[in-house]
N, C-alpha and C positions, 0 to 999 in steps of 0.2 A: 470166154465168157465175150461177146462186144454189145457192143451198145445196139445193134439188131436184130439181138438174141436173148430178149428182154424175156419170156416167156421160158427160155430154156433156162436153167440151173438155179443155181441160190444166192450166183453171186450179182447179180442184176436186183432181184429182189429187193425194192421197198429204195433203190440206191436213187438218188438224185440225177438223175442223166444230162444236168445242163454241164456237168463238168467236162464235158465229150466236147463241149462248142470250142475251147479253145483251139487257136491250131498246131497246135504242141505233134513235134514228130518222134516217135519214138522209135530208135534206129540205134544200131551196133556201134559202139565206144568205137572212137579212133585215134589213131596216134595223136590227131592235132587236136583231142579234149582233153590231155595230161593238163594241161597248164588249167584249165576250167575246172577240173576235176582235185586238184588241189587246192584252186581256189573255194571251192565249195565245200573241202575237206575242212579248212582252215575258219571260214564262217558258220560251220556247224560244231566246231571243236571238235574232228575224230580223231584227231593228229593219228594218222594210220605214215607209215614211211611209202615214202612215192613210190616204189620197189612193185608195192602190191599191184598197182591200177596196172601196169605191166606186164606182171605176172596174169591176171585174172585178162588182161588183151589178147594175149599171146595163148593160155591155156584153154578157155571157157567163151572163148569169141561172141560163142552163142545167147549166151547168157549174161553176157557185162553188155546192158545197153546206157543209153540218153536220151536224158526227155531236150529236143530239142524246139525252140522257142524264138519262129525269126530270126535263127543263125547263135541263139545267146542258149548255152547249156544252161539248164533252168534245174536241172537233177540227174540223177544216175542209181541206177542198181548192179548189182557186182551179187551176180550169183553162180553156181556151179552143181552139179549132177554128183551127188556125194557118195551115194551107195547106185547099184545100177536099175531101183526104182526108185529114188530118193529124191527128189533138186532143196536145195540149201539156199538161203536168200543169206549172203553175209553182209550187206549191207544194204541201207536204201537212204540216199540225201538227198535234200530239195533245199537250192539256194533260199534264204529266210526271206527276200523279198516275194518271193515265188512261191510259197508256202498257201495252204489253204484254199487252192485252186484248182484239184484234181490232178495233181503231177503226179505226186506220190501214188494214187491210185493205178493212175495210167501206167504205170513202167511196173509197179506189181501183175495189174493183170500180166503186161506183154512176158516180162520175165516165168513168171505162171503155166503162161500159152506156150512159151520155149522148154520151161519143163514137161510140158506133157508131149509136146514132138519128139523130144529125147526118149519119150519112156517111160517118165518116171511116174509113180501112183501118188505122190502125197510129195511134200513141201515142207521143210521146217525154217525156224528161226529164231534167234534169239533176241531179246526184249528189254532193256533197261526197265526197273521196277517201276522208276519212275518216270516214266516217257508213255503215259497216260492217250496223249493225244496219237503215239502208232501204235498200239495196244488196241486203238478205235478200231482204229484202221483194217487193222489185221482181224481184229472180230467180225470185221463188215466183210471182209472178203471170203469168211470162213473158218478162218485160224482158230485153235482152241488150246488154251493152256494146259499142256502136259506135263509141268514143272517147273521147281526152280533152283538153279544153280549160284549159290549163294557165293559171292564175292569173285563175281565172272569178269566184272571189268578191273581193268590196271587202277583205279580208284578206289573198288572193293565193294564198289555195287552190285546187288545181285542180279540175272538175269532169268529173264522166264521165258523157262522154251515152248514154243508153238508150233505146233502142228497143222496140218492140213490134207485131207484127201483130195485128189484131182478128179 
């Protein structure tokens, strides 16, 4: 759903559409974005191997996206087609200085759109039990809790498994 489609679908229902006023361009991840992605990874304590970004760029380019704000990569989302009818959000990250400006929402809306275009009928993701802010975003977009996976993350924290119909 996009800003002009306020009356169609549950995504825009009740959402403050002022988040769409920032001049953010959501686009495909490019090789030149790797350094920015690594910086964001460090800033949000992701700790991912740099090769993960290259793999997503090479194998899942349609659903590996960045939010570009005036030439600065403010965030990114790594997604992929998990099964023939399901997209999976592997990771969403927004630079701390750019959080709370709707950038994560815009990245999620675009990756969900790419899943739909690939024929997916649902999307799944995992989120830390302690990450209430992300849980709120995902719930607002239509994701619902499906279960909990104990000790999912390397530090032993559990993950909430969330799913939505597209």
